[in-house]
C-alpha positions in Angstrom: 182.6 -174.7 102.4 179.1 -173.3 102.5 176.4 -172.3 105.0 173.5 -174.8 105.2 170.5 -172.6 106.0 167.5 -173.9 107.9 165.4 -173.7 104.7 167.9 -175.8 102.9 168.0 -178.3 105.7 164.2 -178.5 105.7 164.1 -179.2 101.9 166.9 -181.8 102.2 165.2 -183.6 105.0 161.6 -183.5 103.8 161.9 -186.8 101.9 163.7 -188.4 104.8 161.0 -187.3 107.2 158.3 -188.8 104.9 160.2 -192.2 104.9 160.7 -192.1 108.7 157.1 -191.4 109.2 156.1 -194.7 107.7 157.5 -196.7 110.6 156.0 -194.2 113.1 152.6 -194.5 111.5 152.7 -198.3 111.6 153.5 -198.2 115.3 150.7 -195.7 115.9 148.2 -197.8 114.0 149.1 -200.9 116.1 148.1 -199.1 119.3 145.1 -197.3 117.8 146.9 -194.1 117.1 147.9 -193.5 120.7 151.2 -192.0 121.5 153.1 -191.1 124.6 151.8 -187.8 126.0 152.9 -188.6 129.6 150.9 -189.4 132.7 149.1 -186.5 134.3 146.0 -184.2 134.1 146.5 -183.0 130.6 145.3 -185.4 127.8 145.9 -185.6 124.1 142.5 -185.5 122.4 141.7 -188.2 119.8 141.1 -187.0 116.3 137.4 -186.7 115.5 138.0 -188.2 112.1 140.5 -190.5 110.3 144.1 -189.5 109.6 143.3 -189.6 105.9 140.1 -187.5 106.0 141.8 -184.2 105.2 143.6 -185.4 102.1 142.4 -182.5 99.9 144.6 -180.2 102.0 146.7 -182.2 104.5 148.4 -185.6 103.7 148.1 -188.6 106.0 151.8 -188.7 107.0 151.6 -185.0 108.2 148.5 -185.8 110.2 150.2 -188.6 112.0 153.3 -186.7 112.8 151.4 -183.5 113.7 148.9 -185.1 116.1 150.8 -188.1 117.4 154.2 -186.5 117.8 154.0 -182.7 117.9 150.8 -182.3 119.8 151.6 -185.2 122.0 154.9 -183.5 122.9 153.1 -180.4 124.1 150.9 -182.5 126.4 153.8 -184.5 127.7 155.7 -181.3 128.6 152.6 -179.9 130.3 152.3 -183.1 132.4 155.9 -182.8 133.3 155.3 -179.2 134.4 152.3 -180.3 136.5 154.6 -182.6 138.5 156.7 -179.6 139.4 153.7 -177.2 140.0 150.6 -179.4 140.6 148.4 -176.3 141.1 148.4 -175.5 137.4 146.0 -178.4 137.0 143.5 -176.8 139.3 142.5 -174.1 136.9 140.7 -174.1 133.5 143.2 -173.9 130.6 141.8 -170.6 129.3 142.2 -169.1 132.8 145.9 -170.2 133.0 146.6 -168.6 129.6 144.9 -165.4 130.5 146.8 -165.2 133.8 150.3 -166.4 133.0 151.7 -163.9 135.5 150.2 -166.0 138.2 151.8 -169.2 137.0 155.0 -170.2 139.0 158.2 -168.8 137.5 159.7 -172.2 137.4 157.1 -173.5 134.8 155.7 -170.3 133.3 157.6 -170.5 130.0 156.8 -174.2 129.7 153.1 -173.5 130.3 153.0 -170.6 127.9 154.6 -172.5 125.1 153.1 -176.0 125.7 149.6 -175.1 126.9 149.4 -172.6 124.1 150.3 -175.4 121.7 147.9 -177.8 123.4 144.8 -175.5 123.2 145.7 -174.3 119.7 145.9 -177.8 118.3 142.9 -179.0 120.2 140.9 -176.3 118.5 142.6 -177.0 115.2 141.5 -180.7 115.1 138.0 -179.8 116.1 137.2 -177.3 113.4 138.4 -179.5 110.5 137.0 -182.7 109.0 134.3 -181.0 106.9 134.1 -180.7 103.1 134.7 -176.9 103.1 131.5 -175.8 101.3 130.2 -172.6 102.9 129.1 -171.5 106.4 125.5 -171.1 107.2 123.2 -169.3 109.7 124.5 -166.7 112.0 128.1 -167.4 111.0 127.3 -166.4 107.4 125.7 -163.2 108.6 128.7 -162.3 110.9 131.2 -163.0 108.1 129.2 -160.8 105.7 128.9 -158.0 108.3 132.5 -158.0 109.5 134.5 -159.0 106.3 132.1 -158.3 103.4 131.7 -162.0 102.6 133.5 -165.4 102.6 135.8 -164.6 99.8 137.0 -161.4 101.5 137.5 -163.3 104.8 139.6 -166.0 103.0 141.8 -163.3 101.3 142.4 -161.4 104.6 143.0 -164.5 106.6 145.4 -166.0 104.1 147.2 -162.7 103.8 147.7 -162.5 107.6 148.9 -166.1 107.7 151.3 -165.6 104.9 152.9 -162.6 106.6 153.8 -164.4 109.8 157.6 -164.5 110.0 158.7 -168.0 111.0 156.2 -170.0 113.0 152.8 -169.1 114.3 149.1 -169.1 113.9 146.3 -167.1 112.3 143.0 -166.9 114.0 139.5 -165.6 113.6 138.4 -164.3 117.0 134.9 -163.8 118.3 133.4 -161.7 121.0 130.3 -162.5 123.1 128.4 -160.0 120.9 129.4 -162.1 117.9 131.9 -159.7 116.3 134.7 -161.4 114.3 138.3 -160.3 113.8 141.5 -161.7 112.4 144.6 -161.9 114.6 148.0 -163.5 114.0 150.3 -164.8 116.8 153.9 -166.0 116.8 154.9 -169.5 118.0 152.2 -171.1 120.1 150.7 -167.8 121.5 147.0 -167.4 121.3 144.4 -164.6 121.7 143.3 -166.5 124.9 146.3 -164.9 126.5 144.4 -161.6 126.3 141.2 -163.1 127.5 139.7 -163.3 123.9 138.0 -166.2 122.3 139.0 -168.1 119.2 136.3 -169.1 116.6 138.9 -171.0 114.5 142.5 -170.8 113.4 145.1 -172.3 111.2 148.6 -173.5 112.1 151.4 -172.1 109.9 154.3 -173.8 111.6 156.2 -175.7 108.9 155.4 -179.0 110.5 151.8 -178.4 109.6 152.5 -178.4 105.8 156.1 -179.0 104.8 155.9 -182.6 103.7 153.4 -181.7 100.9 153.9 -178.0 100.3 157.6 -177.5 101.2 158.0 -173.6 101.3 154.6 -172.9 99.5 152.7 -171.7 102.6 150.3 -169.8 100.4 149.2 -173.0 98.6 148.6 -174.6 102.0 146.6 -171.7 103.3 144.4 -171.8 100.2 143.9 -175.5 100.2 143.1 -175.6 104.0 139.6 -174.0 103.4 138.5 -177.3 101.7 138.6 -179.2 105.0 136.9 -176.6 107.2 134.0 -178.0 109.3 131.5 -175.1 109.2 129.0 -177.0 111.3 131.5 -177.2 114.2 132.4 -173.5 113.7 128.8 -172.7 113.9 128.6 -174.5 117.2 131.6 -172.6 118.5 130.0 -169.3 117.4 126.8 -170.1 119.3 128.8 -171.1 122.4 130.7 -167.8 122.2 127.4 -165.8 122.0 126.3 -167.7 125.1 129.5 -167.0 127.0 130.3 -170.8 127.0 133.2 -171.0 124.5 136.4 -171.9 126.3 139.3 -173.0 124.1 
């Protein structure tokens, strides 16, 4: 008799998940990639690029499962919560996250976990789809000022992501003055919960990388920079400086 750890289970099932995903992908492709995120005020955003666009860092099967299943589940759970407490749909998402103490007790944990997951993933899809390359303009100047350069940012960011115990996210935050910082959060928490703004971030939940990288999170973190969309990040930086960046 032996103890089957979670890590062993993940390793043993990685191949099975890849096989299962084939049928799910076929179904998703038949209906244009749509999936069941429930009826209600919260909507699953479409990917702004193809499922195979990020191949240098993230495989197509993972993209289908991550967007069509995991993200969709967060949205479905939020819509279920909105049926119990319709007033949560009356406020901007960033306001809800910054004021969780005002969310009804009956749905507060659901909103924390699933709205956090929804906004984190919505940001995540938005800031990818580029070819990596290098940032430009004001973002380059901010990175140089606050981190000493892009290489130093990558090193610090990857280190923070690698140190997260279990599941979570690593973010670059931005103030309205344009100052950048690196912050890590567990689970689906986000700096938005403290009223901060996120410039970009990376998902280090195992569902984000396990099919390709298994337990090699460091390899995933390093490869991820090849699919960054610095143009979109520049737009988010400009919006933050104008006080217009939301999620």
